[in-house]
ZAMARGU-4260 file (C-alpha; in steps of 0.2 Angstrom, whole numbers, plus 5000, padded with zeros to 4 digits):
<rodrens>
0) 5090/5066/5025 | 5074/5070/5021 | 5059/5061/5029 | 5042/5060/5017 | 5025/5053/5024
5) 5009/5051/5014 | 4992/5052/5021 | 4986/5037/5012 | 4986/5021/5022 | 4989/5027/5040
10) 4978/5041/5039 | 4964/5034/5027 | 4966/5049/5017 | 4973/5041/5000 | 4959/5051/4990
15) 4966/5068/4995 | 4984/5064/4989 | 4993/5074/5003 | 5011/5072/5008 | 5023/5080/5018
20) 5043/5081/5021 | 5053/5086/5036 | 5070/5090/5035 | 5085/5102/5040 | 5079/5118/5035
25) 5092/5121/5021 | 5084/5106/5013 | 5068/5112/5014 | 5072/5130/5007 | 5080/5120/4992
30) 5065/5111/4989 | 5053/5126/4992 | 5062/5134/4977 | 5056/5122/4964 | 5038/5117/4971
35) 5022/5123/4964 | 5014/5138/4969 | 4998/5131/4973 | 5001/5113/4974 | 4990/5110/4990
40) 4972/5118/4992 | 4966/5123/5009 | 4953/5108/5011 | 4967/5097/5009 | 4977/5106/5021
45) 4964/5107/5034 | 4958/5088/5032 | 4979/5083/5033 | 4981/5096/5049 | 4965/5087/5058
50) 4971/5069/5054 | 4988/5072/5061 | 4982/5079/5077 | 4970/5062/5080 | 4985/5052/5083
55) 4974/5038/5092 | 4963/5036/5074 | 4981/5034/5067 | 4988/5022/5078 | 4972/5012/5078
60) 4973/5012/5059 | 4991/5006/5059 | 4988/4992/5071 | 4973/4986/5058 | 4985/4987/5044
65) 4997/4975/5052 | 4986/4962/5058 | 4978/4962/5041 | 4997/4962/5033 | 5000/4946/5044
70) 4984/4936/5040 | 4986/4941/5023 | 5004/4934/5023 | 5000/4919/5032 | 4985/4914/5020
75) 4996/4919/5004 | 5009/4906/5011 | 4995/4894/5013 | 4991/4894/4995 | 5008/4892/4991
80) 5015/4909/4988 | 5032/4915/4994 | 5029/4930/5004 | 5043/4936/5016 | 5039/4947/5030
85) 5034/4963/5026 | 5035/4980/5036 | 5027/4991/5025 | 5007/4992/5019 | 5009/4979/5006
90) 5015/4961/5003 | 5027/4957/4988 | 5021/4939/4985 | 5031/4926/4973 | 5019/4916/4963
95) 5027/4898/4964 | 5012/4887/4957 | 5005/4899/4943 | 5014/4912/4933 | 5011/4929/4940
100) 5005/4939/4924 | 4993/4925/4923 | 4986/4927/4940 | 4987/4946/4938 | 4975/4945/4923
105) 4964/4933/4933 | 4963/4944/4947 | 4957/4960/4935 | 4943/4950/4927 | 4937/4947/4945
110) 4938/4966/4948 | 4952/4964/4960 | 4968/4975/4957 | 4985/4971/4962 | 5002/4978/4954
115) 5012/4967/4943 | 5027/4972/4935 | 5034/4964/4921 | 5054/4966/4924 | 5069/4955/4927
120) 5070/4949/4946 | 5050/4954/4951 | 5042/4946/4935 | 5036/4932/4946 | 5028/4943/4958
125) 5013/4952/4963 | 5013/4969/4973 | 4998/4967/4985 | 4992/4983/4995 | 4986/4977/5011
130) 4967/4979/5012 | 4951/4979/5024 | 4947/4961/5030 | 4933/4960/5018 | 4945/4965/5003
135) 4958/4953/5008 | 4944/4939/5011 | 4938/4942/4994 | 4958/4944/4986 | 4961/4926/4995
140) 4945/4918/4989 | 4949/4922/4971 | 4967/4916/4973 | 4962/4899/4979 | 4951/4897/4963
145) 4965/4904/4952 | 4980/4894/4958 | 4971/4878/4963
</rodrens>
């Protein structure tokens, strides 16, 4: 088993594009055979190391994401979306009263970016990353106008 972690959401370091793997030494040795020689710069390593040491900040961020995820899910449901409980940093919301592709395009026109995938079984859904309270409020206000 390999456990992969990113520093994006919980540590607020999406901009440095840093992640790491934890596994048995034999698996890590196999990964090391195929990695780039200089795939992470010294600044990113220093920033990620400092972030990992600050577990209080990490836990605080995780709690903020959880709280906003719950609020976002509840509000999406009140707008008529089907949104199952999520345990990640995004909500997969099924558009029941509008066409997902149209909602996606209308959000883009308002400068709000979510993910839409035109593939079987998910073409009626939007993948919405949990943002800050302010970002989620902007999204919800736009969705109220779009699906009204």
